[in-house]
C-alpha positions as CSV (number, residue, x, y, z in Angstrom):
1,M,-29.6,0.3,-14.3
2,S,-28.4,2.9,-11.8
3,R,-24.9,2.8,-10.3
4,A,-26.5,2.1,-6.9
5,A,-27.9,-1.1,-8.3
6,V,-24.6,-2.4,-9.6
7,G,-23.6,-5.3,-7.4
8,D,-27.1,-6.8,-7.3
9,R,-26.5,-8.8,-10.4
10,P,-25.0,-12.3,-10.0
11,H,-21.8,-11.5,-11.9
12,E,-21.1,-8.3,-10.0
13,L,-19.7,-7.8,-6.5
14,A,-22.1,-6.7,-3.7
15,R,-22.0,-3.1,-2.3
16,R,-21.7,-3.8,1.4
17,L,-19.1,-1.3,2.6
18,G,-20.0,2.1,4.2
19,T,-17.7,5.1,4.8
20,G,-16.4,3.7,8.1
21,D,-15.6,0.3,6.5
22,A,-13.8,2.0,3.7
23,V,-11.7,4.2,6.0
24,V,-10.8,1.1,8.1
25,I,-9.7,-0.9,5.0
26,G,-7.6,2.1,4.0
27,L,-6.0,2.3,7.4
28,G,-5.4,-1.4,7.4
29,S,-3.7,-1.1,4.1
30,M,-1.4,1.7,5.2
31,I,-0.8,1.2,8.9
32,G,1.1,-2.0,8.6
33,A,4.5,-3.4,8.4
34,G,5.7,-0.6,6.1
35,V,6.1,1.9,8.9
36,F,8.0,-0.7,11.0
37,A,10.4,-1.5,8.1
38,S,10.7,1.7,6.0
39,I,12.2,4.1,8.6
40,G,15.6,2.4,8.7
41,P,16.2,2.4,4.9
42,A,14.8,5.9,4.6
43,A,17.2,7.1,7.4
44,R,20.2,5.5,5.4
45,A,19.1,7.4,2.3
46,A,18.3,10.8,3.8
47,G,20.3,11.1,7.0
48,G,19.1,14.1,8.9
49,G,16.6,14.9,6.1
50,L,14.4,11.9,7.2
51,L,11.4,14.0,8.0
52,L,11.7,15.9,4.7
53,G,11.6,12.5,2.9
54,L,8.4,11.7,4.8
55,A,7.0,15.1,3.8
56,V,7.8,14.4,0.1
57,A,6.2,11.0,0.3
58,A,3.1,12.4,2.0
59,F,2.7,15.2,-0.6
60,V,3.0,12.7,-3.5
61,A,0.6,10.4,-1.8
62,Y,-1.9,13.2,-1.3
63,C,-1.8,14.1,-5.0
64,N,-2.3,10.4,-5.9
65,A,-5.1,10.1,-3.3
66,T,-7.1,13.0,-4.7
67,S,-6.7,11.7,-8.3
68,S,-7.8,8.2,-7.2
69,A,-10.8,9.5,-5.2
70,Q,-12.3,11.6,-7.9
71,L,-11.8,8.9,-10.5
72,A,-13.3,6.2,-8.2
73,A,-16.4,8.3,-7.8
74,I,-16.9,8.4,-11.6
75,Y,-15.9,4.8,-12.2
76,P,-17.1,2.9,-9.1
77,V,-16.1,-0.6,-10.2
78,S,-13.4,-3.1,-9.3
79,G,-10.0,-2.5,-10.8
80,G,-8.9,0.9,-9.7
81,T,-6.3,2.6,-12.0
82,Y,-6.6,-0.3,-14.5
83,V,-10.1,0.9,-15.2
84,Y,-9.3,4.6,-15.1
85,G,-6.4,4.3,-17.5
86,R,-8.5,2.3,-20.0
87,E,-11.3,4.9,-19.8
88,R,-9.3,8.1,-19.8
89,L,-6.0,7.2,-21.6
90,G,-6.7,4.1,-23.7
91,P,-6.5,0.3,-23.2
92,F,-2.7,0.1,-23.3
93,W,-2.2,2.4,-20.3
94,G,-4.9,0.7,-18.3
95,Y,-3.3,-2.6,-19.0
96,L,0.2,-1.4,-18.1
97,A,-1.1,0.0,-14.8
98,G,-3.0,-3.2,-14.0
99,W,0.0,-5.4,-15.0
100,G,2.4,-3.4,-12.8
101,F,-0.1,-3.4,-9.9
102,V,-0.7,-7.1,-10.0
103,V,2.9,-8.1,-10.3
104,G,4.2,-5.5,-7.9
105,K,1.6,-6.1,-5.3
106,T,2.0,-9.9,-5.5
107,A,5.7,-9.2,-4.5
108,S,4.3,-7.0,-1.7
109,C,2.1,-9.8,-0.5
110,A,5.2,-12.1,-0.4
111,A,7.1,-9.4,1.5
112,M,4.4,-9.0,4.1
113,A,4.1,-12.7,4.6
114,L,7.8,-13.0,5.1
115,T,7.8,-10.1,7.5
116,F,5.1,-11.9,9.6
117,G,7.3,-15.0,9.6
118,A,10.4,-13.1,10.5
119,Y,8.8,-11.4,13.5
120,A,6.7,-14.3,14.7
121,W,9.4,-17.1,14.5
122,P,12.6,-16.2,12.5
123,A,13.8,-19.9,12.5
124,A,10.6,-20.9,10.6
125,A,9.9,-17.7,8.7
126,R,9.0,-19.2,5.3
127,P,6.7,-22.0,6.6
128,L,4.9,-19.5,8.7
129,A,4.7,-17.1,5.8
130,V,2.9,-19.8,3.7
131,A,0.5,-20.5,6.5
132,A,-0.3,-16.8,6.8
133,V,-1.1,-16.6,3.1
134,V,-3.4,-19.7,3.3
135,A,-5.2,-18.3,6.4
136,V,-5.7,-14.8,5.0
137,A,-6.9,-16.1,1.6
138,A,-9.4,-18.3,3.4
139,L,-10.7,-15.3,5.4
140,N,-11.0,-13.1,2.2
141,Y,-12.8,-16.0,0.5
142,L,-15.7,-15.8,3.1
143,G,-16.7,-12.3,2.0
144,I,-15.7,-8.6,2.1
145,E,-17.6,-8.2,5.5
146,R,-15.2,-10.7,7.1
147,T,-12.2,-8.9,5.6
148,A,-13.4,-5.6,7.0
149,A,-14.2,-7.0,10.4
150,A,-10.8,-8.7,10.7
151,T,-9.1,-5.4,9.6
152,R,-10.9,-3.5,12.3
153,V,-9.3,-5.8,15.0
154,I,-5.9,-5.6,13.4
155,V,-6.0,-1.8,13.0
156,A,-6.9,-1.5,16.7
157,V,-3.9,-3.7,17.7
158,V,-1.5,-1.9,15.5
159,L,-2.7,1.6,16.6
160,A,-2.1,0.5,20.2
161,T,1.4,-0.7,19.3
162,L,2.3,2.5,17.6
163,A,0.9,4.5,20.5
164,A,3.2,2.5,22.7
165,V,6.1,3.4,20.4
166,I,5.3,7.1,20.5
167,A,4.9,7.1,24.3
168,A,8.1,5.0,24.9
169,T,10.3,7.1,22.6
170,L,9.0,10.5,23.9
171,L,8.6,9.6,27.6
172,G,11.4,7.0,28.1
173,G,14.0,9.6,29.0
174,Q,16.2,9.1,25.9
175,A,14.6,11.8,23.6
176,S,16.8,14.7,22.5
177,V,15.8,17.5,20.2
178,G,19.5,17.8,19.1
179,R,19.2,14.5,17.2
180,I,17.0,16.2,14.6
181,D,19.5,18.0,12.4
182,F,18.3,19.0,8.9
183,G,21.7,20.2,8.1
184,A,23.1,16.7,8.2
185,S,20.8,15.5,5.4
186,S,22.2,13.6,2.3
187,G,20.9,16.3,-0.1
188,A,18.0,16.4,-2.5
189,Y,18.7,13.0,-4.0
190,G,18.8,11.2,-0.7
191,I,15.6,13.0,0.5
192,L,13.8,11.9,-2.7
193,Q,15.1,8.3,-2.3
194,A,13.8,8.3,1.3
195,G,10.5,9.6,0.0
196,G,10.3,6.7,-2.5
197,L,11.0,4.2,0.3
198,F,8.5,5.9,2.7
199,F,5.9,5.7,-0.1
200,F,5.8,1.9,0.3
201,A,4.2,2.6,3.7
202,F,1.6,5.0,2.3
203,A,0.5,3.2,-0.8
204,G,-2.5,1.3,0.6
205,Y,-5.0,4.1,0.3
206,A,-5.9,3.1,-3.2
207,R,-7.3,-0.1,-1.9
208,I,-10.5,1.8,-1.2
209,A,-10.7,2.7,-4.9
210,T,-9.8,-0.8,-6.0
211,L,-12.8,-2.1,-3.9
212,G,-15.1,0.5,-5.5
213,E,-17.6,-2.0,-6.7
214,E,-18.3,-3.1,-3.1
215,V,-18.8,0.4,-1.6
216,R,-22.2,1.8,-1.0
217,D,-22.9,5.3,-2.5
218,P,-19.4,5.4,-4.0
219,E,-19.8,9.0,-5.4
220,R,-20.0,10.3,-1.9
221,T,-18.2,7.6,0.2
222,I,-14.9,7.2,-1.7
223,P,-13.9,10.9,-2.0
224,R,-14.5,11.2,1.7
225,A,-12.8,8.0,2.8
226,I,-9.5,8.2,0.9
227,P,-8.3,11.6,2.1
228,L,-9.6,10.9,5.6
229,A,-7.6,7.6,5.8
230,L,-4.5,9.2,4.4
231,G,-4.7,12.2,6.8
232,I,-5.0,9.9,9.9
233,V,-2.0,7.8,8.7
234,L,0.2,10.8,8.0
235,A,-0.4,12.1,11.5
236,I,0.5,8.8,13.0
237,Y,3.6,8.3,10.8
238,A,4.9,11.8,11.6
239,A,4.6,11.2,15.3
240,V,6.3,7.8,15.0
241,A,9.2,9.2,12.9
242,I,9.7,12.2,15.2
243,G,9.8,9.9,18.2
244,A,12.2,7.5,16.6
245,L,14.5,10.3,15.6
246,L,14.5,11.9,19.0
247,A,15.3,8.6,20.6
248,L,18.0,7.3,18.3
249,G,19.0,9.9,15.7
250,P,19.4,9.1,12.0
251,Q,22.7,7.2,12.2
252,R,21.5,4.6,14.7
253,L,18.1,4.3,12.9
254,A,20.0,3.7,9.7
255,A,22.0,0.9,11.2
256,S,19.0,-0.9,12.8
257,S,17.2,-3.8,11.4
258,A,14.2,-3.2,13.7
259,P,14.4,0.6,14.2
260,L,11.1,1.1,16.2
261,A,11.9,-1.8,18.6
262,D,15.4,-0.4,19.1
263,A,14.0,3.1,19.6
264,V,11.8,1.8,22.4
265,R,14.5,-0.4,23.9
266,A,16.8,2.6,24.2
267,G,14.7,4.2,27.0
268,S,13.4,3.4,30.4
269,L,10.3,1.8,28.8
270,G,12.4,-0.8,26.9
271,S,10.2,-3.6,28.2
272,L,7.7,-2.6,25.5
273,A,10.0,-3.7,22.7
274,S,8.6,-7.2,22.7
275,A,5.1,-5.8,22.3
276,V,6.4,-3.8,19.3
277,R,7.6,-7.0,17.6
278,V,4.2,-8.6,18.2
279,G,2.5,-5.5,16.8
280,A,4.7,-5.6,13.7
281,A,3.8,-9.2,13.1
282,I,0.1,-8.5,13.4
283,A,0.5,-5.4,11.2
284,S,2.0,-7.4,8.4
285,L,-1.0,-9.7,8.5
286,G,-3.3,-6.7,8.1
287,V,-1.5,-5.5,5.1
288,L,-1.5,-9.0,3.6
289,L,-5.2,-9.2,4.1
290,S,-6.0,-6.0,2.3
291,L,-3.4,-6.6,-0.4
292,L,-4.8,-10.0,-1.4
293,A,-8.3,-8.4,-1.5
294,G,-7.1,-5.5,-3.7
295,V,-5.1,-7.5,-6.1
296,S,-7.8,-10.1,-6.7
297,R,-10.3,-7.3,-7.6
298,T,-7.8,-5.9,-10.2
299,V,-7.3,-9.4,-11.6
300,L,-11.2,-9.7,-11.9
301,A,-11.4,-6.4,-13.8
302,M,-8.6,-7.4,-16.2
303,A,-10.2,-10.8,-16.7
304,R,-13.5,-9.1,-17.6
305,N,-11.7,-7.4,-20.5
306,R,-9.7,-10.5,-21.3
307,D,-6.4,-8.8,-20.5
308,L,-6.0,-11.9,-18.2
309,P,-7.5,-15.4,-18.7
310,G,-11.3,-15.2,-18.8
311,R,-11.7,-18.1,-16.3
312,L,-10.7,-15.6,-13.6
313,D,-13.8,-13.6,-14.4
314,A,-16.0,-15.3,-11.7
315,V,-17.8,-14.1,-8.6
316,H,-18.8,-16.6,-5.9
317,P,-22.6,-16.9,-5.9
318,R,-22.9,-16.9,-2.1
319,H,-19.9,-14.9,-0.7
320,R,-19.8,-12.5,-3.7
321,V,-16.1,-12.4,-3.9
322,P,-13.8,-13.0,-7.0
323,H,-13.0,-16.4,-5.6
324,R,-11.0,-17.8,-8.6
325,A,-8.8,-14.6,-8.7
326,E,-8.2,-14.8,-5.0
327,L,-7.1,-18.4,-5.1
328,A,-4.9,-17.7,-8.1
329,I,-3.1,-14.8,-6.4
330,A,-2.7,-16.7,-3.2
331,A,-1.0,-19.5,-5.1
332,L,1.3,-17.1,-6.8
333,V,2.2,-15.5,-3.5
334,I,3.0,-18.9,-2.0
335,V,5.4,-19.5,-4.9
336,A,7.0,-16.1,-4.4
337,V,7.4,-16.6,-0.7
338,S,9.6,-19.6,-1.5
339,V,12.1,-17.5,-3.4
340,A,11.6,-13.8,-2.5
341,N,14.1,-11.5,-0.9
342,L,12.3,-9.1,1.5
343,R,14.3,-5.9,0.9
344,S,14.3,-6.3,-2.9
345,A,10.6,-7.0,-2.9
346,I,9.9,-3.7,-1.2
347,G,11.9,-1.6,-3.6
348,F,10.6,-3.5,-6.6
349,S,7.0,-3.0,-5.4
350,S,7.6,0.7,-4.9
351,F,8.7,1.2,-8.5
352,T,5.7,-0.6,-10.0
353,V,3.2,1.1,-7.7
354,L,4.6,4.6,-8.5
355,T,4.0,3.8,-12.1
356,Y,0.5,2.7,-11.3
357,Y,-0.2,6.0,-9.6
358,A,1.4,8.0,-12.4
359,V,-1.2,6.5,-14.7
360,A,-3.9,7.5,-12.1
361,N,-2.7,11.1,-12.0
362,A,-2.5,11.3,-15.8
363,S,-6.0,9.9,-16.0
364,A,-7.3,12.6,-13.5
365,W,-5.5,15.3,-15.6
366,T,-7.9,14.5,-18.5
367,L,-11.1,15.0,-16.5
368,P,-13.3,18.0,-17.6
369,A,-13.8,20.8,-15.1
370,E,-17.3,19.7,-14.1
371,Q,-16.0,16.3,-13.0
372,R,-13.0,17.5,-11.0
373,R,-13.2,17.8,-7.2
374,W,-9.7,19.0,-6.7
375,P,-7.5,21.5,-8.7
376,R,-6.0,20.0,-11.9
377,W,-2.5,21.0,-10.9
378,L,-2.5,18.3,-8.2
379,A,-2.8,15.6,-10.8
380,G,0.2,17.1,-12.7
381,A,2.2,17.4,-9.5
382,G,1.4,13.7,-8.8
383,V,2.8,12.6,-12.2
384,A,6.0,14.6,-11.6
385,G,6.3,13.3,-8.0
386,C,5.8,9.7,-9.0
387,A,8.5,10.0,-11.7
388,A,10.9,11.7,-9.4
389,L,10.5,9.1,-6.6
390,A,10.7,6.2,-9.0
391,V,14.0,7.2,-10.7
392,T,15.7,7.9,-7.3
393,L,14.9,4.4,-5.9
394,P,17.9,2.0,-5.5
395,F,19.1,1.2,-9.0
396,A,18.4,-2.6,-8.7
397,S,14.8,-2.0,-7.7
398,A,14.2,0.5,-10.5
399,L,15.8,-1.8,-13.0
400,A,13.7,-4.8,-11.9
401,G,10.5,-2.7,-12.0
402,A,11.3,-1.3,-15.4
403,G,12.0,-4.8,-16.7
404,V,8.6,-6.1,-15.4
405,L,6.8,-3.2,-17.2
406,L,8.7,-3.9,-20.4
407,V,7.7,-7.6,-20.3
408,G,4.1,-6.5,-19.8
409,A,4.3,-4.2,-22.8
410,L,5.8,-6.9,-24.9
411,L,3.0,-9.3,-24.0
412,W,0.5,-6.7,-24.9
413,A,2.1,-6.2,-28.3
414,L,2.3,-10.0,-29.0
415,R,-1.3,-10.5,-28.1
416,R,-2.2,-7.9,-30.8
């Protein structure tokens, strides 16, 4: 059976996403709460080198994106790097990537749900977070077309919010070029740490690859959609970061718990700050929507190979979604929401996801010349970049992430 026919069988997912849908899902995964939350911690790490940290994160993300795109065109099935690692490096590396992705992104789901609760109604953040998980899981359950349609609406709202941020910071009368001072950076270590924190905001582009089994003509669609989505997001993030720096400077950004809202509030268009808070809440819902979809597909792929319980290997006969995996992940996220700390969840997720992408780059490195669409050195640079950003993350985050990977490796060994 040809690749185009995959998805027509009852136990496979259906290919219903075109290039536009794939780009929108990638945008919805990246243009979310990360950009609202990561600028402050990145400014604390890098100081005047904030934009350099953004550039580092963007370069590493580009290396990872090209590796993921060419691998997804060759292996257009659910699971993303879990599948690529198994096929190119061996079962253990695929398992480790999948384990890190599922655990780390479950923490990310909890972080995004809590972000929604904190912006929408701080006094009832956790109950609202639980309600958000239930609502998003129900929407995903109805089919990937519903997920894509809802993501279009959310992306439109968030783009409008970020446009308001850029306009307010650049035109509100408070912008000053003197606040961008590369000489006041915290050095190479601080810039790399800022890059690792910014990477949290970029990491959603692989959602397109993770949904590879539901993309039409994946050999052509995925290599186009991933770089396109990443390029759009990089342009938006650069404009937002420059506007925020011009408005507040690195010191005030570092001290702010809501840096974009404060950057808007500092100028004559400060009345838009309330709209920024609403946009941040909606953005967190968009990321939660795409995260739950992506994690459930990786769980499905791992269950197919019995790296996770076989009962999770199920596709709904009508909606053609991995319904058992979606419900299981939603339940775990609800548990995590009850105990999670937002800031530690972001750092922990960054470490495990950087490991995931290091495996993707290593897998792309092994491709023969006739299967490569981008130069091989980009894959090598991606491995080195992921390692550099991971080891410069805050120590507690790196330690927790390494501990989770070690537990996964021990479980692998015990099962064998």
